[in-house]
C-alpha positions in Angstrom: 99.1 77.1 104.1 95.7 77.9 105.9 97.1 80.9 108.0 99.1 82.4 105.5 96.0 82.4 103.4 93.9 83.7 106.2 96.6 86.4 106.7 96.7 87.8 103.1 92.8 86.9 103.0 91.7 90.4 104.7 93.6 92.2 102.5 91.8 91.0 99.2 87.9 91.2 100.9 88.9 95.0 101.0 90.1 94.8 97.5 86.9 93.2 96.6 84.8 95.6 98.6 86.6 98.4 96.6 85.8 97.1 93.5 82.0 96.5 94.3 81.8 100.2 95.8 82.9 101.2 92.4 80.0 99.5 90.4 77.2 100.4 93.0 75.2 104.1 91.7 76.5 105.2 95.1 79.6 107.4 94.2 80.1 109.3 91.2 83.5 109.4 89.4 84.1 112.6 90.8 84.0 110.8 94.1 86.6 108.6 92.9 89.0 110.7 91.4 88.8 113.0 94.7 89.8 109.7 97.1 92.9 108.9 94.5 94.0 112.8 95.0 93.5 112.8 98.7 95.4 109.4 99.1 98.4 110.8 96.4 99.0 114.0 97.9 98.1 113.5 101.6 97.1 110.0 103.4 99.8 108.0 101.2 102.9 110.5 101.8 101.6 110.3 105.7 101.7 106.8 106.2 105.2 106.8 104.4 106.2 109.6 106.7 105.0 107.7 109.9 106.4 104.5 108.8 109.9 105.7 108.3 110.6 108.6 110.1 110.6 106.5 113.6 110.9 102.9 112.0 113.8 101.1 114.3 116.1 99.3 111.9 118.7 98.2 114.7 117.4 95.0 114.9 117.4 94.4 110.8 120.6 94.3 108.5 119.3 97.4 106.9 122.0 98.1 104.5 121.8 94.4 103.2 118.0 94.3 103.0 118.3 97.8 101.1 121.0 96.8 98.3 118.9 93.2 97.8 115.7 95.5 97.2 117.6 97.9 94.9 119.6 94.7 92.9 116.7 93.1 92.1 114.6 95.8 91.3 117.7 96.7 88.7 117.5 93.2 87.0 114.2 93.0 86.8 114.2 96.5 85.0 117.6 95.1 83.0 115.6 92.0 81.8 112.5 93.4 81.0 114.4 96.0 78.8 116.3 93.3 76.8 112.8 92.0 75.7 112.1 95.1 74.0 113.8 93.9 70.7 111.6 90.4 70.8 108.4 92.4 71.5 109.2 95.0 68.9 109.8 92.0 66.5 105.8 90.6 67.8 104.6 94.2 66.7 104.0 95.4 70.2 103.9 99.1 70.2 105.9 101.4 72.4 103.1 102.5 74.5 102.2 99.3 75.4 105.6 98.3 76.0 105.8 101.0 78.9 102.9 99.6 80.6 104.7 95.9 80.2 107.7 97.7 81.7 106.1 99.4 84.3 103.5 96.4 86.0 106.6 94.4 85.8 109.1 96.5 87.7 106.3 98.7 90.4 105.4 97.0 93.3 102.3 98.1 95.4 103.9 98.9 98.7 101.0 99.7 100.3 99.3 95.9 100.2 102.8 95.0 101.0 102.6 97.3 104.5 99.4 95.7 104.9 100.1 92.1 104.7 103.4 92.8 106.7 101.9 94.0 109.5 99.3 91.2 109.7 101.5 88.6 108.7 104.7 90.2 111.1 104.1 93.2 112.9 106.0 96.3 113.3 109.3 94.4 112.4 107.9 93.2 108.9 106.7 96.8 108.5 110.1 97.9 108.8 111.6 95.4 105.9 108.9 96.7 103.8 109.7 100.2 104.6 113.7 99.7 104.3 112.8 98.1 100.7 110.5 101.1 99.7 113.4 103.3 101.0 115.6 101.5 98.6 113.5 101.6 95.4 110.7 104.0 95.7 113.1 106.8 94.1 115.2 104.6 91.5 111.5 103.1 90.3 110.0 106.4 89.9 113.1 107.6 87.5 113.8 104.7 85.6 109.7 103.8 85.0 109.2 108.1 83.7 112.6 107.5 82.0 111.1 104.5 79.8 108.0 106.3 79.3 109.7 109.7 78.2 112.0 107.5 76.0 109.2 104.8 74.1 106.0 107.2 74.2 107.1 108.7 70.6 106.3 112.1 72.0 108.9 115.0 72.7 109.1 115.7 76.4 111.0 118.3 78.4 113.4 116.4 80.3 113.9 119.0 83.0 110.2 118.7 83.5 110.2 115.4 83.8 112.9 115.4 86.3 111.0 118.3 88.3 107.7 116.0 88.2 109.8 113.1 89.9 111.6 115.5 92.2 108.4 116.8 93.4 106.4 113.5 93.4 104.8 113.5 96.8 105.4 109.8 97.7 109.6 110.6 96.6 109.3 113.7 98.7 107.8 111.8 102.1 110.4 109.0 101.5 113.2 111.6 101.4 112.1 113.7 104.8 111.4 110.5 106.7 114.5 109.1 105.6 116.5 112.0 106.6 114.9 112.6 110.1 115.3 109.1 111.1 119.0 108.7 110.1 119.5 112.2 111.4 118.0 111.8 114.4 115.8 114.6 114.2 112.9 114.9 117.0 109.5 114.9 116.0 106.8 116.7 118.4 104.7 113.8 119.4 101.8 115.5 118.6 102.7 116.4 115.3 103.5 112.9 115.0 100.2 111.7 116.1 98.1 113.6 114.1 100.5 112.2 110.3 99.5 109.2 112.4 95.9 109.7 112.7 95.9 110.6 108.5 98.0 107.4 107.9 95.5 104.9 110.0 93.1 105.8 106.8 95.8 105.3 104.4 95.9 101.4 104.0 92.4 100.8 104.0 91.7 103.5 101.4 94.4 102.5 99.4 93.3 99.1 98.9 90.0 100.0 98.6 91.1 102.2 95.6 92.8 99.4 93.7 89.4 97.4 93.8 88.1 100.6 92.2 90.9 100.9 89.6 90.0 96.8 89.0 88.6 96.2 85.2 87.3 93.0 85.7 86.0 92.8 81.9 89.8 92.8 81.0 90.6 89.8 83.3 88.2 87.5 81.8 90.1 87.0 78.5 93.6 88.5 79.0 95.9 88.9 76.1 99.2 87.5 76.0 100.3 91.5 76.9 99.0 91.1 79.9 100.0 87.5 81.0 103.6 88.5 80.6 104.1 90.8 82.9 101.6 88.9 85.6 104.2 86.1 85.3 107.2 88.3 85.6 105.8 90.3 88.3 104.4 87.6 90.3 106.7 84.9 89.7 110.2 85.8 88.0 110.4 89.1 90.6 110.1 86.9 94.1 112.4 84.0 92.4 115.0 87.1 91.7 114.5 88.4 95.4 114.8 85.1 96.9 117.9 84.3 95.1 119.5 87.5 96.2 118.4 87.3 99.8 119.8 84.2 100.1 123.1 84.3 98.5 123.4 87.1 100.7 122.6 84.9 104.0 119.5 86.9 104.8 117.3 84.3 106.6 113.7 84.0 108.8 111.7 86.8 109.2 112.9 89.1 107.1 113.5 86.7 103.8 110.0 85.6 104.5 108.9 89.8 104.0 111.4 90.5 101.1 109.8 87.9 99.2 106.7 89.2 100.3 107.1 92.6 98.9 108.8 91.3 95.5 105.0 89.1 95.5 102.5 91.8 95.4 101.0 92.9 92.5 102.0 96.1 90.5 101.3 99.7 92.0 98.0 101.6 90.7 100.3 105.2 90.3 101.9 103.9 87.3 98.4 104.3 85.6 98.4 107.6 86.3 102.1 108.4 84.9 100.6 106.0 81.9 97.9 108.7 81.0 100.2 111.5 81.6 102.8 110.8 79.7 101.7 109.0 76.5 101.3 105.0 78.0 99.0 102.7 77.4 96.7 103.2 80.2 94.0 100.5 79.1 96.5 97.9 79.5 97.9 98.8 82.8 94.9 98.9 84.1 94.2 95.2 82.7 97.6 94.1 84.0 96.7 95.4 87.8 93.4 93.6 87.7 95.0 90.3 86.6 98.2 90.4 88.8 95.8 91.1 91.7 93.5 88.2 91.4 96.0 86.1 90.6 98.0 87.0 93.3 95.2 85.7 95.8 97.1 82.4 94.6 100.9 83.1 93.8 101.2 85.4 97.6 100.3 82.2 99.9 102.3 79.8 97.5 105.4 82.2 98.1 105.4 83.2 101.4 104.6 78.7 101.7 107.4 78.2 99.6 110.1 80.2 101.8 108.8 78.8 105.1 106.2 81.6 105.7 103.8 78.5 107.7 
């Protein structure tokens, strides 16, 4: 248990440091907005590119891992959609529901990559990369569709489809996958340049997670904050574990897959919530609570699947 806790502790120390930096009078809001844009448009795509383009999937059952990740996302999405009639009866608004859906189905792959690197090295990162490959595009599409459907505002579906198709993370994933599976050579100095940018992505991404936390919302969490926290940090890993063991995945790949399912939700959904009529404040509150609770649930999940 101590080994697992020490493996994930550095990640949360960096997140906590990001929360601290956001609250000291050194950097203004424009600084953090610029960092978010730099990460979203440059550094995170560079990290995806360097992780996926040359990832060696030969020692892994790539097809099985990818299908399990996609099935887990599909199941958790369907379960969350099935909750809408009940939540509507409890007078949960449509914008709030979109944030419940997003924070239940999305997962912070960059936190997962950072922990996988610390916990299992390149092979662990390859498993997370496979999960990203299988889910990043479907997750972005379904979450945009839910936001458009439940926001109550008229939206141009063609424009929304274009927004998904031109999402820098989606584009980077598609290009990287094509390069990898078609064995397209990459000029070493070009790859090295992307790698230099990618090295900054994980650390900066964790700082940005911390900077985005709203601590006041975590002190007295509302029921609509607790629901996606339980579903994301407990139900999602359980579904992934059940599918993986049923389909014969064991050892390190099983542990890392559960790790990927156990991390908090992704921060990029907050931007979508603001742009497409969702409840951005609720999204921030859920991210904060999930991040704090995952300090306990992540080591427990890894321990339960034999991570020690």
